[in-house]
C-alpha positions as CSV (number, residue, x, y, z in Angstrom):
1,X,233.9,8.1,-83.1
2,X,234.7,10.0,-80.0
3,X,236.4,7.8,-77.4
4,X,238.5,8.3,-74.2
5,X,237.6,12.0,-74.0
6,X,236.3,14.0,-71.0
7,X,235.2,17.5,-70.3
8,X,238.3,19.7,-69.5
9,X,238.7,20.5,-65.9
10,X,241.7,22.8,-65.7
11,X,241.2,26.6,-65.5
12,X,244.0,27.1,-68.1
13,X,242.1,25.1,-70.7
14,X,238.8,27.0,-70.1
15,X,240.6,30.4,-70.2
16,X,242.2,29.3,-73.5
17,X,238.8,28.4,-74.9
18,X,237.3,31.7,-73.7
19,X,240.2,33.5,-75.3
20,X,239.4,31.8,-78.5
21,X,235.8,32.8,-78.3
22,X,236.8,36.5,-77.7
23,X,239.2,36.3,-80.6
24,X,236.5,35.0,-83.0
25,X,234.1,37.7,-81.8
26,X,236.7,40.4,-82.4
27,X,237.4,39.1,-85.9
28,X,233.7,39.1,-86.8
29,X,233.2,42.5,-85.3
30,X,236.1,43.9,-87.4
31,X,234.5,42.4,-90.5
32,X,231.1,44.0,-89.7
33,X,232.9,47.3,-88.9
34,X,234.8,47.4,-92.2
35,X,231.7,46.2,-94.1
36,X,229.7,49.1,-92.6
37,X,232.4,51.6,-93.5
38,X,232.5,50.3,-97.0
39,X,228.7,50.7,-97.3
40,X,228.8,54.1,-95.6
41,X,226.4,52.8,-92.9
42,X,225.9,54.9,-89.8
43,X,226.0,53.1,-86.4
44,X,228.0,53.5,-83.2
45,X,231.5,52.1,-83.4
46,X,230.8,49.9,-80.4
47,X,227.7,48.3,-82.0
48,X,229.5,45.5,-84.0
49,X,231.7,44.6,-81.0
50,X,228.7,44.3,-78.7
51,X,226.8,42.2,-81.2
52,X,229.6,39.8,-82.2
53,X,231.3,39.5,-78.8
54,X,227.9,38.7,-77.1
55,X,227.3,36.1,-79.8
56,X,230.6,34.3,-79.3
57,X,230.6,34.5,-75.5
58,X,227.0,33.2,-75.4
59,X,228.2,30.2,-77.4
60,X,231.1,29.8,-75.0
61,X,228.7,29.7,-72.0
62,X,226.9,26.8,-73.6
63,X,230.0,25.1,-74.8
64,X,230.6,22.9,-71.6
65,X,227.0,21.5,-71.9
66,X,227.5,20.8,-75.6
67,X,230.8,19.2,-75.0
68,X,229.5,16.9,-72.3
69,X,226.5,15.9,-74.4
70,X,228.8,15.0,-77.4
71,X,231.2,13.0,-75.2
72,X,228.3,11.2,-73.5
73,X,226.6,10.3,-76.8
74,X,229.2,9.7,-79.5
75,X,228.2,8.6,-82.9
76,X,229.4,5.1,-83.7
77,X,229.2,2.8,-86.6
78,X,226.6,0.6,-85.0
79,X,224.3,3.2,-83.5
80,X,224.6,6.1,-85.8
81,X,221.0,5.7,-86.9
82,X,219.9,6.4,-83.2
83,X,222.5,9.0,-82.4
84,X,222.1,11.3,-85.4
85,X,218.5,12.2,-84.5
86,X,219.6,12.7,-80.9
87,X,222.4,15.1,-82.0
88,X,220.0,16.9,-84.4
89,X,217.8,17.6,-81.4
90,X,220.8,18.6,-79.4
91,X,221.8,21.1,-82.0
92,X,218.3,22.6,-82.0
93,X,218.4,23.0,-78.2
94,X,221.9,24.6,-78.6
95,X,220.7,27.0,-81.3
96,X,217.6,28.0,-79.4
97,X,219.5,28.5,-76.2
98,X,222.2,30.6,-77.8
99,X,219.6,32.8,-79.5
100,X,217.8,33.4,-76.3
101,X,221.0,34.1,-74.5
102,X,222.1,36.6,-77.1
103,X,218.7,38.3,-77.0
104,X,218.8,38.6,-73.2
105,X,222.4,39.7,-72.9
106,X,222.0,42.4,-75.7
107,X,218.8,43.6,-74.1
108,X,220.6,44.0,-70.8
109,X,223.6,45.7,-72.4
110,X,221.4,48.2,-74.3
111,X,219.6,49.1,-71.1
112,X,222.9,49.6,-69.3
113,X,224.3,51.8,-72.1
114,X,221.1,53.8,-72.3
115,X,220.4,52.9,-75.9
116,X,216.9,52.4,-77.3
117,X,215.3,49.1,-76.4
118,X,217.0,46.2,-78.3
119,X,214.8,44.8,-81.0
120,X,215.8,41.3,-82.2
121,X,213.1,41.3,-84.9
122,X,210.5,38.5,-85.4
123,X,211.8,35.8,-83.1
124,X,210.4,33.0,-85.2
125,X,212.6,34.0,-88.2
126,X,215.4,34.9,-85.8
127,X,215.5,31.4,-84.3
128,X,215.6,29.9,-87.8
129,X,218.3,32.3,-89.0
130,X,220.6,31.8,-86.0
131,X,220.0,28.0,-86.1
132,X,221.5,27.8,-89.5
133,X,224.7,29.2,-88.1
134,X,224.6,27.3,-84.8
135,X,224.2,23.9,-86.5
136,X,227.3,24.5,-88.4
137,X,229.1,25.5,-85.2
138,X,227.7,22.3,-83.6
139,X,229.0,20.2,-86.4
140,X,232.5,21.8,-86.3
141,X,232.8,21.2,-82.6
142,X,231.9,17.5,-83.0
143,X,234.3,17.1,-85.9
144,X,237.1,18.7,-83.8
145,X,236.4,16.4,-80.9
146,X,236.4,13.4,-83.2
147,X,239.7,14.5,-84.7
148,X,241.2,14.9,-81.2
149,X,239.9,11.5,-80.2
150,X,241.3,9.9,-83.4
151,X,244.7,11.4,-82.8
152,X,244.7,10.3,-79.1
153,X,243.6,6.8,-80.0
154,X,246.3,6.6,-82.7
155,X,249.0,7.7,-80.2
156,X,247.7,5.2,-77.6
157,X,247.7,2.4,-80.2
158,X,251.3,3.3,-81.2
159,X,252.3,3.4,-77.5
160,X,250.7,0.0,-76.8
161,X,252.4,-1.4,-80.0
162,X,255.8,0.0,-78.9
163,X,255.3,-1.4,-75.4
164,X,254.3,-4.8,-76.8
165,X,257.3,-4.8,-79.1
166,X,259.5,-3.9,-76.2
167,X,258.2,-6.7,-74.0
168,X,258.4,-9.1,-76.9
169,X,262.1,-8.1,-77.5
170,X,262.8,-8.4,-73.8
171,X,261.2,-11.9,-73.8
172,X,263.3,-12.9,-76.8
173,X,266.5,-11.5,-75.2
174,X,265.7,-13.3,-71.9
175,X,265.1,-16.6,-73.8
176,X,268.3,-16.2,-75.7
177,X,270.2,-15.4,-72.5
178,X,268.7,-18.4,-70.7
179,X,270.0,-20.6,-73.5
180,X,273.6,-19.6,-72.6
181,X,273.4,-20.6,-68.9
182,X,272.5,-24.3,-69.5
183,X,275.0,-24.6,-72.3
184,X,277.8,-23.2,-70.0
185,X,276.6,-25.3,-67.0
186,X,276.5,-28.6,-69.0
187,X,280.0,-28.0,-70.2
188,X,281.3,-27.1,-66.8
189,X,279.6,-30.0,-65.0
190,X,281.1,-32.3,-67.6
191,X,284.5,-30.9,-66.8
192,X,284.0,-31.3,-63.1
193,X,282.7,-34.8,-63.6
194,X,285.9,-35.7,-65.5
195,X,288.1,-34.4,-62.7
196,X,286.2,-36.0,-59.7
197,X,288.4,-39.1,-59.8
198,X,291.5,-37.8,-61.4
199,X,291.9,-34.6,-59.5
200,X,289.4,-34.3,-56.6
201,X,291.0,-31.1,-55.3
202,X,290.8,-29.5,-58.7
203,X,287.1,-30.6,-59.0
204,X,286.4,-29.0,-55.6
205,X,288.1,-25.7,-56.7
206,X,286.0,-25.7,-59.9
207,X,282.8,-26.2,-57.9
208,X,283.7,-23.3,-55.6
209,X,284.4,-21.0,-58.6
210,X,281.2,-22.2,-60.3
211,X,279.3,-21.1,-57.2
212,X,280.9,-17.7,-57.4
213,X,280.1,-17.4,-61.1
214,X,276.4,-18.4,-60.5
215,X,276.1,-15.8,-57.7
216,X,277.3,-13.1,-60.1
217,X,274.9,-14.3,-62.7
218,X,271.9,-14.4,-60.4
219,X,272.7,-10.9,-59.1
220,X,272.2,-9.5,-62.6
221,X,269.7,-12.1,-63.9
222,X,267.2,-9.4,-65.0
223,X,269.8,-7.1,-66.7
224,X,270.1,-7.2,-70.5
225,X,273.1,-4.8,-70.4
226,X,275.8,-4.3,-67.9
227,X,279.1,-2.3,-68.0
228,X,282.1,-3.9,-69.5
229,X,283.7,-3.8,-66.1
230,X,281.0,-5.9,-64.6
231,X,281.1,-8.3,-67.6
232,X,284.8,-8.7,-66.9
233,X,284.0,-9.9,-63.4
234,X,281.9,-12.7,-64.9
235,X,284.8,-13.6,-67.2
236,X,287.3,-13.6,-64.3
237,X,285.0,-16.0,-62.4
238,X,284.7,-18.2,-65.5
239,X,288.4,-18.1,-66.2
240,X,289.1,-19.2,-62.6
241,X,287.1,-22.3,-63.4
242,X,289.2,-22.9,-66.6
243,X,292.4,-22.2,-64.7
244,X,291.4,-24.9,-62.2
245,X,291.0,-27.3,-65.0
246,X,294.0,-26.5,-67.2
247,X,296.4,-25.1,-64.6
248,X,299.6,-23.8,-66.4
249,X,298.3,-24.9,-69.9
250,X,296.1,-21.8,-70.2
251,X,297.4,-18.2,-70.4
252,X,295.0,-15.3,-70.4
253,X,295.9,-11.7,-71.3
254,X,293.3,-9.0,-70.8
255,X,293.9,-5.5,-72.2
256,X,291.2,-2.9,-71.5
257,X,291.7,0.8,-72.5
258,X,290.9,3.3,-69.7
259,X,287.2,4.3,-69.7
260,X,286.1,1.3,-71.7
261,X,285.1,-0.5,-68.5
262,X,282.2,2.0,-68.1
263,X,280.6,1.2,-71.5
264,X,277.5,-0.9,-71.5
265,X,277.5,-4.3,-73.3
266,X,275.0,-7.2,-73.4
267,X,275.1,-9.2,-70.3
268,X,276.9,-12.6,-70.9
269,X,278.4,-11.2,-74.1
270,X,282.0,-12.4,-73.5
271,X,281.4,-15.7,-71.8
272,X,280.4,-17.8,-74.9
273,X,283.2,-16.1,-76.9
274,X,285.8,-16.8,-74.3
275,X,284.5,-20.3,-73.8
276,X,285.0,-21.0,-77.5
277,X,288.4,-19.4,-77.4
278,X,289.5,-21.6,-74.5
279,X,288.2,-24.7,-76.3
280,X,290.1,-23.9,-79.5
281,X,293.3,-22.9,-77.7
282,X,293.5,-26.1,-75.7
283,X,292.1,-28.5,-78.3
284,X,295.4,-29.9,-79.4
285,X,296.6,-30.5,-75.8
286,X,299.4,-27.9,-76.0
287,X,299.6,-24.6,-74.1
288,X,296.7,-22.4,-74.9
289,X,296.7,-18.6,-74.9
290,X,293.7,-16.2,-75.3
291,X,293.8,-12.5,-75.5
292,X,290.8,-10.2,-74.6
293,X,291.1,-6.6,-75.7
294,X,288.6,-3.7,-75.7
295,X,288.8,0.0,-76.5
296,X,287.1,2.9,-78.2
297,X,287.1,3.2,-82.0
298,X,285.3,6.5,-82.8
299,X,281.9,6.2,-81.2
300,X,281.9,2.4,-80.9
301,X,283.3,-0.1,-78.4
302,X,285.7,-2.5,-80.2
303,X,286.2,-5.9,-78.5
304,X,288.4,-8.7,-79.7
305,X,288.8,-12.3,-78.4
306,X,291.8,-14.1,-79.9
307,X,293.1,-17.6,-79.3
308,X,296.1,-19.5,-80.6
309,X,294.2,-22.6,-81.8
310,X,293.9,-24.0,-85.3
311,X,291.7,-21.2,-86.6
312,X,288.1,-20.9,-87.6
313,X,288.3,-23.4,-90.4
314,X,289.4,-26.3,-88.1
315,X,286.7,-28.9,-87.4
316,X,287.0,-28.3,-83.6
317,X,286.2,-24.6,-84.1
318,X,282.6,-25.5,-85.1
319,X,281.9,-28.1,-82.4
320,X,280.1,-26.5,-79.5
321,X,280.8,-23.0,-80.7
322,X,277.8,-22.8,-82.9
323,X,275.3,-22.2,-80.1
324,X,277.3,-19.5,-78.4
325,X,278.0,-17.5,-81.6
326,X,274.5,-17.9,-83.0
327,X,273.0,-16.9,-79.7
328,X,275.4,-13.9,-79.4
329,X,274.5,-12.7,-82.9
330,X,270.8,-13.0,-82.2
331,X,271.1,-11.0,-78.9
332,X,273.1,-8.3,-80.6
333,X,270.5,-8.0,-83.3
334,X,267.7,-7.7,-80.8
335,X,269.5,-5.0,-78.8
336,X,271.1,-2.9,-81.6
337,X,269.5,-3.9,-84.9
338,X,272.0,-3.6,-87.6
339,X,274.2,-1.2,-85.6
340,X,276.7,-3.9,-84.5
341,X,279.4,-6.1,-85.8
342,X,280.2,-9.8,-85.0
343,X,283.0,-11.2,-87.1
344,X,285.0,-14.4,-87.0
345,X,288.4,-14.3,-88.8
346,X,291.7,-16.1,-89.1
347,X,294.0,-14.4,-86.7
348,X,297.4,-13.2,-88.0
349,X,300.0,-15.8,-87.1
350,X,297.3,-18.5,-86.6
351,X,294.3,-18.9,-84.4
352,X,290.8,-17.5,-84.3
353,X,289.9,-13.8,-83.9
354,X,286.4,-12.8,-82.9
355,X,285.6,-9.1,-83.3
356,X,282.6,-7.4,-81.7
357,X,281.6,-3.7,-82.2
358,X,278.6,-2.1,-80.4
359,X,277.6,1.6,-80.0
360,X,279.5,3.4,-77.2
361,X,277.0,3.9,-74.4
362,X,278.8,5.1,-71.3
363,X,277.6,4.6,-67.8
364,X,279.1,6.4,-64.8
365,X,278.7,3.5,-62.4
366,X,278.6,-0.3,-62.9
């Protein structure tokens, strides 16, 4: 079925169609010429070119009307029994019009060239003979239009499917990302609540740093990816909150190779990983240390978050960390498919080591 097609309007398109008609006319003329030479027929060398070019160009003159008719009255599954007779009539009108145009144009050309009066023969038989060719041409034109329409519809369906999949993935990513914020907020608010009476000044500092963190979060609320440099700003704001709580009990070391800060990473990638590391490192009440490192490994960005806690097999390592790690894995899968790594290992010398690898996508500004 022909859908979503319209008659071409650009001059370039019509010139291309006219060129195609001339090409077909020249091919047919060469066939007639070589056939006449093979049969030793005597006729002017211009005769086959006048005959065949006039035939193809007369069809081209009628082509816009035929095209508009076919587009206006496409044959569908539900109305084919009404449209087929209509197109049969249309092909008859096309055949008769083309025959009359050829007769008139050749008569005029013969007169201009001073040849004897053009004789098209018995017109009743001529109409029938030409119609047998014109109905085939009519059917070919319709089939070509139907094929073009099918290809276009297929591409549009694929585009809509791709757009729908993209929107669905974006919705999933947004939902996963929104899960992180409440999880972080609940934990932070619990920490502030525990300090209100014991350390009011510390609770006040944590609230101020929480406000800074939320401002940064809202500023990039719609972004699924940011540069690592921007992500480290979030981590600095988060670690300020943790430093206000743990004071000298928490040491943070950040080692970023030059250029790595321009690589894009999922927004809020590090926060749940660092939150888990802080929890593990300070779980036993002793001094905690976490180390964040990032650099290039071939064409991939390699990020590690390490703590000096009791390791991934300790019970505390699985309390509260499940949401963050599961969520992070889901977001990485949505953004990169299988082209990523998220691994939790026992760190050398004790503690937990989380490794993340993503494709290296560099951005010139953050």
